[in-house]
Each structure stands twice: as structure tokens, then as C-alpha cells.
C-alpha positions as CSV (number, residue, x, y, z in Angstrom):
1,M,18.4,-20.3,51.0
2,T,14.8,-19.3,50.8
3,V,13.0,-18.2,47.6
4,S,12.9,-14.6,48.8
5,E,16.7,-14.6,49.1
6,S,17.3,-16.0,45.6
7,V,14.6,-14.2,43.6
8,P,14.2,-10.4,43.8
9,V,10.8,-9.4,45.1
10,Q,9.1,-6.1,44.3
11,R,7.1,-4.8,47.2
12,F,3.9,-3.0,46.2
13,D,4.5,-0.3,49.0
14,Q,7.6,1.0,47.2
15,E,7.8,3.4,44.3
16,P,8.0,1.5,41.0
17,V,11.3,1.7,39.1
18,Q,11.0,4.2,36.2
19,E,13.3,3.0,33.5
20,P,13.2,4.6,30.1
21,V,11.8,2.4,27.3
22,Q,13.8,2.3,24.1
23,G,11.6,3.8,21.3
24,A,8.9,5.2,23.7
25,V,6.6,7.8,22.1
26,G,4.7,10.1,24.5
27,E,2.7,7.9,26.8
28,D,3.2,4.9,24.6
29,G,6.0,2.4,25.0
30,A,7.8,0.7,22.1
31,K,5.9,-1.9,20.1
32,R,6.4,-4.4,17.3
33,T,5.7,-3.5,13.7
34,V,2.5,-5.0,12.4
35,R,3.2,-6.6,9.0
36,G,0.9,-7.9,6.3
37,T,0.4,-8.6,2.7
38,L,-2.0,-6.9,0.2
39,V,-4.5,-9.5,-0.9
40,K,-6.8,-7.3,-3.1
41,V,-6.3,-4.0,-4.9
42,L,-9.2,-1.5,-4.9
43,V,-9.6,1.0,-7.6
44,H,-12.4,3.4,-6.6
45,R,-12.8,6.7,-4.7
46,R,-15.7,8.6,-3.1
47,D,-16.4,12.2,-2.1
48,D,-19.5,11.2,-0.2
49,R,-18.6,8.0,1.7
50,G,-19.8,9.0,5.2
51,M,-17.4,6.9,7.2
52,R,-17.3,7.7,10.9
53,L,-14.2,7.8,13.1
54,E,-14.3,5.3,16.0
55,P,-13.5,6.8,19.5
56,F,-10.5,4.5,19.7
57,A,-6.9,5.6,19.0
58,S,-5.8,2.0,18.6
59,R,-7.0,-1.4,17.6
60,C,-5.5,-4.8,18.3
61,V,-5.3,-7.1,15.2
62,R,-4.7,-10.8,15.0
63,A,-2.6,-12.8,12.5
64,G,-4.9,-13.9,9.6
65,E,-7.4,-11.0,9.9
66,V,-8.1,-9.0,6.8
67,H,-8.7,-5.2,6.9
68,E,-9.4,-2.5,4.4
69,L,-6.9,0.3,3.7
70,V,-8.5,3.7,2.9
71,T,-6.7,7.0,2.2
72,T,-8.1,10.4,3.0
73,D,-7.0,14.0,3.3
74,H,-9.3,14.4,6.3
75,H,-7.5,15.7,9.5
76,E,-10.1,15.7,12.3
77,T,-9.7,12.9,14.8
78,E,-12.7,13.6,17.0
79,A,-14.9,10.5,17.6
80,G,-17.8,10.4,15.2
81,S,-16.2,12.8,12.7
82,R,-17.5,12.2,9.2
83,V,-15.0,11.2,6.6
84,D,-16.2,11.6,3.0
85,R,-13.2,12.1,0.7
86,V,-11.6,8.7,0.4
87,G,-9.5,6.6,-1.9
88,F,-9.6,2.8,-1.5
89,L,-6.2,1.0,-1.6
90,G,-7.1,-2.6,-1.0
91,F,-7.3,-5.3,1.6
92,V,-4.4,-6.4,3.8
93,E,-4.0,-9.8,5.5
94,I,-2.3,-9.3,8.9
95,A,0.8,-11.6,9.3
96,N,1.5,-11.0,13.0
97,A,-0.7,-9.9,15.8
98,G,-0.1,-6.5,17.2
99,V,-1.5,-3.0,17.9
100,I,-2.2,-0.4,15.2
101,D,-2.2,3.1,16.6
102,R,-3.4,6.5,15.3
103,G,-0.2,8.1,14.0
104,D,1.5,4.9,12.9
105,E,3.2,5.1,9.5
106,V,1.7,2.9,6.8
107,W,4.2,1.5,4.3
108,A,3.5,-0.4,1.0
109,G,6.8,-2.0,0.1
110,D,9.4,0.8,0.5
111,R,6.8,3.6,-0.1
112,L,5.3,5.6,2.8
113,V,1.6,5.9,2.1
114,G,0.6,8.1,5.1
115,T,-0.2,7.8,8.8
116,V,-3.1,6.1,10.5
117,L,-5.9,8.6,11.1
118,G,-8.2,6.2,12.8
119,F,-10.7,3.4,12.2
120,D,-14.2,3.1,10.8
121,S,-16.2,0.0,11.8
122,C,-19.2,0.1,9.4
123,H,-18.2,-3.4,8.2
124,F,-17.2,-4.8,11.6
125,P,-17.0,-7.7,12.6
126,N,-16.0,-8.6,9.1
127,H,-13.2,-6.0,8.9
128,Y,-12.1,-2.5,9.9
129,N,-11.5,0.3,7.5
130,V,-8.1,1.6,8.5
131,L,-8.2,5.3,7.6
132,I,-4.8,6.6,6.4
133,R,-4.1,10.3,6.4
134,A,-2.4,11.3,3.1
135,D,-1.9,14.5,1.0
136,A,-4.9,13.4,-1.1
137,P,-7.1,10.4,-1.4
138,R,-5.3,7.8,-3.5
139,T,-6.4,4.4,-5.0
140,G,-4.5,1.2,-5.3
141,P,-3.6,1.7,-9.0
142,E,-2.5,5.3,-8.3
143,L,0.1,3.9,-5.9
144,R,0.9,1.1,-8.3
145,L,-0.2,-1.5,-5.7
146,E,-0.5,-5.1,-6.6
147,P,-1.4,-8.3,-4.7
148,E,1.4,-9.6,-2.5
149,V,2.9,-6.2,-1.8
150,P,4.2,-6.1,1.8
151,I,2.3,-3.7,4.1
152,R,3.5,-2.6,7.5
153,F,2.2,-0.4,10.3
154,Q,5.2,1.1,12.0
155,Q,5.4,3.2,15.1
156,R,6.6,6.7,14.3
157,L,9.4,7.5,16.7
158,R,10.3,10.9,17.9
159,P,13.9,11.9,17.4
160,A,16.0,11.3,20.4
161,P,16.6,14.5,22.4
162,A,20.0,16.1,21.9
163,S,22.4,15.2,24.7
164,A,23.4,17.9,27.1
165,P,26.9,19.3,26.5
166,S,29.5,17.8,28.8
């Protein structure tokens, strides 16, 4: 028996197989949840911060990195948009490598904080500011955050389409 007889070979001149990905969202496939732990609570807010949205809809993060969590009621996602009204939640240490995407849900313990709006890199390479869209800018104490609270960035899944009647 030759290797080609025992192992399936995909030929590049054939149409690729299109199998649905469980949990796929738009053009994105399913992904793991990025988890971390709050390591410092921040207590301040600003109405004139001047953060700028990066042109990236996602950022890869590594285990052990520390990034800042910032809430805002800003809605514009265009690259370079100025974000002034912010509340600072704190710093999170990433527990497992993964990808944080615009639109991911951000959870502190069992409480939904908001969704990722984007990223500001004014402090990079030290850390990113992860901008979280919320109903209003909130600070760590306003959300009763404390060090060691688990944080997660979870892909927001679209509801499954209703099945066609039989």
C-alpha cells in the first residue's frame, strides 16, 4: 500500500470542501474564550482622554500579558476616531493566548460589562487599552471590581437560524 492510498490527499485543483463551523459568526470562525484575572482596579474617569481607535478589529494576546480595560459610551469604530469619555476599570492579566475581536463580550465574573469597541495603543508596547462599549463610562469601583475577579473575552454568537419546516 502506498502513502497516497492510506492517507487522503487534497488536490489543490479541486474545490475546497465547505463545512459549516460550529459557532461561526459572519466571516469569523469559532474561537476560544480569552480568560484573565483582574490585577489592579482603577478608579478614575475622563471626559477629555483623547484615545485613538486603532485600525485593527482584533488583537492577538499572549498568556501573561497585562492590558488595561477602559469603558466608553463611544460608538464610532472608524480608525483614528477620538475617544474622550472613558471610565477606567483596571488591568487584566491574560491567562491563555487567543484573539480579542471587536464585538466580543467582556465579562467580569458573572456580569456582562459591555462589548469590545476596539483598541488604543498609546501605551504600546507596554500594554493595549481595550476599549469596551457600555451604556456609560464606568470605573472599577462602580462595577464593584476587586483584584482576582475573573475576566473573559467571549465571542458573541448569533442565534442559530430557525430550521425550515419539514
